[in-house]
C-alpha positions as CSV (number, residue, x, y, z in Angstrom):
1,M,0.0,0.0,0.0
2,D,3.0,2.4,0.4
3,F,3.0,3.3,-3.3
4,L,-0.6,4.4,-3.1
5,Q,0.3,7.1,-0.7
6,K,2.5,8.7,-3.4
7,I,-0.2,9.0,-6.0
8,N,-1.4,12.6,-6.4
9,M,-4.3,13.3,-8.7
10,S,-2.8,16.6,-9.8
11,D,-0.4,14.4,-11.8
12,Y,-3.3,13.0,-13.7
13,N,-4.8,16.2,-15.0
14,Y,-4.6,17.8,-18.4
15,E,-6.4,20.7,-20.1
16,L,-9.5,19.6,-22.0
17,P,-11.2,22.4,-23.9
18,D,-14.9,22.0,-24.4
19,N,-14.5,22.1,-28.2
20,R,-12.4,18.9,-28.0
21,I,-15.2,16.9,-26.4
22,A,-17.2,15.0,-29.1
23,K,-20.8,16.0,-28.6
24,F,-22.1,13.8,-31.3
25,P,-21.0,10.5,-32.9
26,L,-19.5,10.4,-36.4
27,A,-21.8,9.3,-39.2
28,R,-20.1,5.9,-39.4
29,R,-18.9,4.1,-36.2
30,D,-15.6,2.8,-37.5
31,A,-14.6,6.0,-39.2
32,S,-13.2,7.3,-35.9
33,K,-9.5,7.9,-35.6
34,L,-7.3,5.3,-34.0
35,L,-4.1,6.0,-32.1
36,I,-1.8,3.0,-31.8
37,T,1.1,2.5,-29.4
38,G,3.7,-0.2,-29.6
39,S,7.3,-0.9,-30.6
40,R,7.1,1.5,-33.5
41,G,6.0,4.4,-31.3
42,I,2.8,6.2,-31.8
43,E,0.9,5.6,-35.1
44,F,-2.4,6.9,-36.5
45,D,-5.1,5.1,-38.5
46,S,-8.8,4.7,-38.8
47,F,-10.6,2.4,-36.5
48,S,-11.8,0.4,-39.5
49,S,-8.2,-0.8,-39.8
50,I,-7.8,-2.0,-36.2
51,G,-7.5,-5.6,-37.4
52,S,-4.1,-4.8,-38.9
53,Y,-2.8,-4.1,-35.4
54,L,-4.2,-7.2,-33.7
55,P,-2.3,-10.6,-34.0
56,E,-4.1,-13.5,-35.5
57,N,-5.5,-16.3,-33.4
58,G,-5.8,-14.0,-30.4
59,L,-8.8,-13.2,-28.2
60,L,-10.9,-10.0,-28.3
61,V,-13.0,-9.5,-25.1
62,F,-16.1,-7.3,-25.2
63,N,-18.6,-6.0,-22.7
64,N,-22.1,-6.8,-24.0
65,T,-24.1,-4.8,-21.5
66,K,-27.0,-2.7,-22.8
67,V,-27.7,0.9,-21.8
68,I,-31.2,1.3,-20.3
69,H,-33.4,4.3,-20.7
70,A,-32.8,5.1,-17.1
71,R,-34.2,8.6,-16.8
72,L,-37.9,8.8,-16.0
73,L,-39.5,12.2,-15.9
74,F,-42.4,12.9,-13.5
75,R,-44.2,16.1,-12.8
76,K,-45.7,17.4,-9.6
77,P,-49.3,18.8,-9.7
78,T,-47.6,22.3,-9.6
79,G,-45.8,21.4,-12.8
80,A,-42.3,21.1,-11.3
81,A,-40.3,18.5,-13.2
82,I,-38.8,15.6,-11.1
83,E,-36.3,13.4,-12.9
84,I,-35.7,9.9,-11.5
85,F,-32.5,8.3,-12.6
86,C,-32.6,4.6,-12.1
87,L,-29.1,3.3,-11.1
88,E,-29.5,-0.3,-10.0
89,P,-32.2,-2.6,-8.7
90,A,-32.9,-3.0,-5.0
91,I,-36.0,-5.2,-4.7
92,P,-35.6,-7.6,-6.4
93,A,-31.8,-6.9,-6.6
94,D,-31.3,-9.2,-9.5
95,Y,-31.4,-7.3,-12.8
96,Q,-33.3,-9.8,-14.8
97,Q,-36.0,-10.2,-12.1
98,S,-36.3,-6.5,-11.7
99,F,-36.7,-5.8,-15.4
100,A,-39.2,-8.6,-15.7
101,A,-41.2,-7.3,-12.6
102,S,-44.9,-6.6,-13.3
103,G,-46.6,-4.4,-10.8
104,T,-43.9,-3.2,-8.5
105,C,-40.1,-3.0,-8.0
106,T,-37.7,-0.8,-6.0
107,W,-34.5,0.9,-7.4
108,H,-31.5,2.8,-6.1
109,C,-31.9,6.2,-7.8
110,L,-30.7,9.7,-8.2
111,V,-33.3,12.4,-8.2
112,G,-33.1,15.6,-10.1
113,N,-34.8,18.7,-8.5
114,K,-35.2,16.6,-5.3
115,K,-35.7,19.7,-3.2
116,K,-39.1,20.2,-4.9
117,W,-40.2,16.6,-3.9
118,K,-41.1,17.1,-0.3
119,G,-42.8,13.8,0.1
120,G,-45.7,11.7,-1.1
121,G,-46.0,9.9,-4.3
122,L,-45.6,11.0,-7.9
123,S,-47.4,9.5,-10.8
124,K,-47.5,9.7,-14.6
125,L,-49.3,8.0,-17.5
126,C,-47.4,5.3,-19.4
127,H,-48.1,4.1,-22.9
128,V,-46.7,0.7,-23.6
129,S,-47.7,-1.6,-26.5
130,G,-51.1,-0.2,-26.8
131,L,-51.7,-0.1,-23.0
132,T,-52.3,3.2,-21.2
133,F,-51.8,3.0,-17.4
134,E,-50.5,5.0,-14.4
135,I,-47.1,4.4,-12.7
136,S,-46.4,5.8,-9.3
137,A,-43.1,6.6,-7.6
138,L,-42.6,6.7,-3.8
139,I,-39.4,7.4,-1.8
140,L,-38.7,4.6,0.7
141,S,-35.4,5.9,2.0
142,D,-33.0,8.8,1.3
143,T,-29.4,8.8,2.5
144,G,-28.5,11.8,0.3
145,D,-26.4,9.9,-2.2
146,D,-28.8,7.0,-2.5
147,V,-32.6,7.3,-2.8
148,Q,-34.6,4.1,-2.8
149,I,-37.7,4.5,-4.9
150,Q,-40.6,2.1,-5.2
151,F,-42.4,2.0,-8.5
152,R,-46.0,0.6,-8.7
153,W,-48.2,0.2,-11.7
154,N,-51.4,-1.8,-12.5
155,A,-50.8,-3.4,-15.9
156,S,-49.2,-6.4,-17.5
157,A,-46.2,-4.4,-18.8
158,S,-42.8,-5.2,-17.4
159,F,-40.5,-2.6,-15.9
160,A,-38.1,-3.1,-18.8
161,E,-41.0,-2.2,-21.2
162,I,-41.8,0.9,-19.1
163,L,-38.3,2.1,-19.2
164,A,-38.0,1.5,-23.0
165,A,-41.2,3.3,-23.7
166,E,-41.1,6.2,-21.2
167,G,-37.5,6.6,-20.2
168,N,-34.7,8.6,-21.8
169,I,-31.2,7.4,-22.6
170,P,-28.7,8.7,-20.0
171,L,-26.1,10.6,-21.9
172,P,-22.9,11.6,-20.0
173,P,-23.3,15.0,-18.2
174,Y,-20.3,16.5,-20.1
175,L,-22.1,16.3,-23.4
176,N,-24.3,19.1,-21.9
177,R,-27.3,18.3,-24.2
178,K,-30.5,16.4,-24.2
179,A,-30.7,13.0,-25.7
180,E,-31.9,12.8,-29.3
181,A,-33.7,9.9,-31.0
182,S,-30.4,8.8,-32.7
183,D,-28.7,8.4,-29.3
184,A,-30.9,5.4,-28.5
185,I,-29.0,3.7,-31.3
186,R,-25.6,5.3,-31.3
187,Y,-25.0,5.3,-27.5
188,Q,-25.2,1.6,-27.7
189,T,-22.8,-1.0,-29.0
190,V,-23.9,-3.2,-31.9
191,Y,-23.3,-6.2,-29.7
192,S,-25.2,-5.0,-26.7
193,Q,-27.4,-7.7,-25.2
194,H,-28.1,-7.5,-21.5
195,D,-30.0,-4.6,-20.0
196,G,-28.4,-2.9,-17.0
197,S,-26.0,-0.1,-17.8
198,V,-26.6,3.6,-17.2
199,A,-23.5,4.5,-19.3
200,A,-22.2,2.9,-22.5
201,P,-19.0,0.9,-22.6
202,T,-17.8,3.5,-25.1
203,A,-14.7,1.7,-26.5
204,G,-17.1,-0.7,-28.1
205,L,-19.1,2.1,-29.9
206,H,-16.5,2.0,-32.8
207,F,-17.3,-1.5,-33.9
208,T,-19.7,-2.3,-36.7
209,G,-21.2,-5.7,-37.5
210,E,-19.2,-5.8,-40.7
211,L,-15.9,-5.0,-38.9
212,L,-16.5,-7.7,-36.3
213,E,-17.2,-10.3,-39.0
214,N,-14.0,-9.4,-40.9
215,L,-12.0,-9.7,-37.7
216,R,-13.4,-13.2,-37.1
217,S,-13.3,-14.5,-40.7
218,K,-10.3,-12.8,-42.2
219,Q,-8.1,-12.0,-39.2
220,H,-8.9,-15.2,-37.4
221,I,-9.5,-13.2,-34.2
222,N,-11.7,-14.9,-31.6
223,T,-14.3,-13.0,-29.6
224,E,-15.8,-13.5,-26.2
225,A,-18.3,-11.4,-24.3
226,I,-18.6,-10.6,-20.6
227,T,-21.2,-8.4,-19.0
228,L,-20.4,-5.5,-16.6
229,H,-23.3,-3.1,-16.0
230,V,-21.7,0.4,-16.1
231,G,-22.8,2.7,-13.3
232,A,-23.1,6.5,-13.1
233,G,-20.0,6.5,-10.8
234,T,-17.8,6.1,-13.9
235,F,-18.3,9.8,-14.5
236,K,-17.5,10.8,-10.9
237,P,-14.2,12.7,-10.8
238,V,-11.7,12.2,-8.0
239,S,-12.3,15.4,-6.1
240,T,-9.3,15.1,-3.8
241,D,-5.6,15.0,-4.6
242,N,-5.3,11.7,-2.6
243,P,-7.1,8.9,-4.4
244,L,-7.3,6.9,-1.1
245,Q,-10.0,9.3,-0.1
246,H,-12.1,8.5,-3.2
247,T,-14.9,6.0,-2.8
248,M,-15.1,3.8,-5.9
249,H,-18.5,2.8,-7.2
250,R,-19.6,-0.8,-7.3
251,E,-20.6,-2.4,-10.6
252,H,-22.2,-5.8,-11.2
253,Y,-20.7,-8.2,-13.7
254,L,-21.2,-11.6,-15.2
255,I,-18.5,-13.8,-16.8
256,P,-19.6,-17.0,-18.6
257,L,-17.7,-20.2,-18.1
258,T,-16.9,-20.2,-21.8
259,S,-15.2,-16.8,-21.4
260,I,-13.1,-18.0,-18.5
261,E,-12.0,-21.0,-20.6
262,A,-11.2,-18.8,-23.6
263,I,-9.1,-16.4,-21.5
264,D,-7.1,-19.4,-20.3
265,R,-6.9,-20.8,-23.9
266,Y,-5.6,-17.5,-25.4
267,F,-3.6,-16.5,-22.3
268,G,-0.8,-14.1,-23.4
269,N,-2.6,-12.9,-26.6
270,I,-5.6,-11.1,-25.2
271,T,-7.1,-7.7,-26.3
272,I,-9.6,-6.1,-23.9
273,T,-12.2,-3.7,-25.3
274,G,-12.7,-1.0,-22.8
275,T,-12.0,-0.2,-19.2
276,T,-15.2,-1.8,-18.1
277,S,-14.2,-5.2,-19.6
278,L,-10.7,-4.8,-18.2
279,R,-12.1,-4.1,-14.7
280,A,-14.3,-7.2,-14.8
281,V,-11.6,-9.5,-16.1
282,E,-9.1,-8.3,-13.5
283,S,-11.6,-8.5,-10.7
284,M,-12.2,-12.1,-11.7
285,Y,-8.6,-12.9,-10.7
286,W,-9.2,-11.6,-7.1
287,L,-12.5,-13.4,-7.0
288,A,-10.7,-16.6,-7.5
289,Q,-8.4,-15.9,-4.6
290,R,-11.5,-15.4,-2.3
291,L,-13.2,-18.6,-3.5
292,Y,-10.0,-20.6,-3.1
293,K,-9.7,-19.5,0.5
294,G,-13.3,-20.6,1.1
295,E,-14.8,-17.2,1.4
296,E,-18.5,-16.9,0.4
297,V,-18.7,-13.1,-0.3
298,L,-18.5,-12.9,-4.1
299,E,-17.2,-9.4,-4.6
300,T,-14.0,-7.5,-5.1
301,T,-13.5,-4.5,-2.8
302,Q,-11.8,-1.2,-3.7
303,W,-8.3,-1.8,-2.3
304,E,-8.3,-5.6,-2.1
305,P,-5.6,-6.1,-4.9
306,Y,-3.2,-4.0,-2.9
307,R,-3.8,-5.5,0.5
308,E,-4.1,-9.2,-0.3
309,T,-1.3,-11.6,-1.2
310,P,-2.6,-13.9,-4.0
311,V,-2.2,-17.6,-3.5
312,L,-3.0,-18.5,-7.2
313,N,-1.1,-17.4,-10.3
314,P,-3.2,-16.1,-13.2
315,R,-3.5,-19.5,-15.0
316,E,-4.3,-21.3,-11.7
317,A,-7.0,-18.7,-10.9
318,L,-8.7,-19.4,-14.3
319,A,-8.5,-23.1,-13.8
320,F,-9.9,-22.8,-10.3
321,L,-12.8,-20.6,-11.5
322,A,-13.7,-22.9,-14.3
323,D,-13.7,-25.9,-12.0
324,Y,-15.7,-24.0,-9.4
325,C,-18.4,-23.3,-12.1
326,R,-18.5,-27.0,-13.2
327,K,-18.7,-28.3,-9.6
328,N,-21.6,-25.9,-8.8
329,N,-23.4,-26.4,-12.2
330,L,-22.9,-22.7,-13.0
331,N,-22.7,-21.5,-16.6
332,C,-21.4,-18.2,-15.4
333,L,-20.2,-16.3,-12.4
334,Q,-22.3,-13.3,-11.2
335,T,-20.7,-10.9,-8.7
336,S,-19.7,-7.3,-8.2
337,T,-16.5,-5.2,-8.1
338,S,-15.5,-1.9,-6.5
339,V,-11.8,-2.3,-7.5
340,M,-9.9,0.8,-8.3
341,I,-7.0,0.2,-10.7
342,V,-4.2,2.8,-10.2
343,P,-0.6,3.0,-11.2
344,G,1.3,0.2,-9.6
345,Y,-1.4,-2.4,-10.2
346,E,-0.1,-5.6,-11.7
347,F,-2.3,-6.7,-14.7
348,R,-2.8,-10.4,-15.0
349,Y,-4.7,-10.9,-18.3
350,A,-4.7,-8.0,-20.7
351,N,-2.0,-7.6,-23.3
352,R,-3.7,-4.9,-25.3
353,L,-6.4,-2.4,-24.4
354,I,-8.8,-0.6,-26.8
355,T,-10.1,2.5,-25.1
356,N,-11.3,6.1,-25.6
357,F,-9.8,9.2,-24.2
358,H,-10.9,9.9,-20.7
359,Q,-11.7,12.9,-18.5
360,P,-8.9,14.6,-16.5
361,R,-8.6,13.5,-12.8
362,S,-10.8,10.4,-13.5
363,T,-10.5,6.9,-12.2
364,L,-10.5,5.8,-15.9
365,L,-7.4,7.9,-16.6
366,L,-5.7,6.3,-13.5
367,L,-6.5,2.9,-15.0
368,V,-5.0,3.9,-18.4
369,A,-1.9,5.2,-16.6
370,A,-1.6,2.0,-14.7
371,F,-1.8,0.1,-18.0
372,I,0.6,2.1,-20.1
373,G,2.7,4.0,-17.5
374,E,3.9,7.6,-17.8
375,Q,3.5,7.3,-21.6
376,W,-0.1,8.3,-21.2
377,K,1.0,12.0,-21.0
378,N,2.7,11.9,-24.4
379,I,-0.2,9.9,-25.9
380,Y,-2.8,12.4,-24.7
381,A,-0.7,15.4,-25.8
382,T,-0.2,13.9,-29.2
383,A,-3.9,13.2,-29.6
384,M,-4.7,16.8,-28.7
385,K,-2.2,18.1,-31.2
386,N,-3.6,15.9,-33.9
387,D,-7.3,16.9,-33.5
388,F,-8.5,13.7,-31.9
389,R,-12.0,13.9,-30.4
390,F,-12.3,13.1,-26.7
391,L,-14.6,11.2,-24.4
392,S,-17.6,9.0,-25.0
393,Y,-18.4,9.8,-28.6
394,G,-14.8,10.6,-29.4
395,D,-11.9,8.7,-31.1
396,S,-10.0,5.7,-29.8
397,M,-6.6,4.2,-29.1
398,L,-5.1,0.8,-29.0
399,L,-2.6,0.5,-26.1
400,V,0.0,-2.3,-26.3
401,R,1.9,-3.2,-23.2
């Protein structure tokens, strides 16, 4: 833990003018710029050519989470707008069960204009698949940072259908604009599958179906998907100079047994798409240590990798997890992680990382610095000089360790 004391967030800051933030996506996903690092230094290309920089017979790991229409707008009888931002399910806590709920469910939420909501319930009309019905929202508890809200409705529609029909896509706050109809498509990866995220795994926004097919058929690159539901905390800057004082957000993830086996099979030749995928795959290593020791709490805490001495090496951890799944008749592992990856972290599985350009003083920038070292400063400065577009709808880079 000693090296953590030396990390100062002022060293992970850079000037990001507003006009360098991509407010809208390009017309074609894979037309974005690509910055590549490696033995030949920094190179530039188009994302459509990324296959030229990935070795054949390697593994490409994606996060196939799907962004939900998490923002529900209610109005008080006075006309005051109250926005409820659904973060993660509380009752039932399982994502699939909560989305399938018909009649009632409770979520952890953020509330916009909360000072206007003094108490009592709110209600609004919903229009879902030809049905018109009323949904109500009631605050069950409020700790300031976390508001638990119970939703009730009297119709056969599921909560997933209500969100899809009545909710708005939750664009990042730094875009400083309202969501448009096109965002429902473009702020979503082409391989998104499992509802649950309130932010897109943006490194994957550059892929098209055609590009993926070419990578598989012509480049002989294998693909595997994991699922990590991205939380709103991904946009939370580190407000203090000492990252030890920052509370990292928890995110739920799911890794299929087939993906565990594939990561083992292609060990040493793995490309991870996005910081969310990387966080899940690395957390899996620490989950194995817990299970091996007989612990039953399936989660990875914020500073666990820096405090615990691992008893399994990376390949042993994969073999143990695969065996654990088979013995317990599990086709996947479902757990959560609050791990914060900072410079000094030892990566176990990723050889290459596809990622976008991240906010100053963010936990994502710390992760990139951990992966590529002090070189991040030159990479970001070079991207800035060469008119790269930054953040969620911006350009991308391929980092090779």
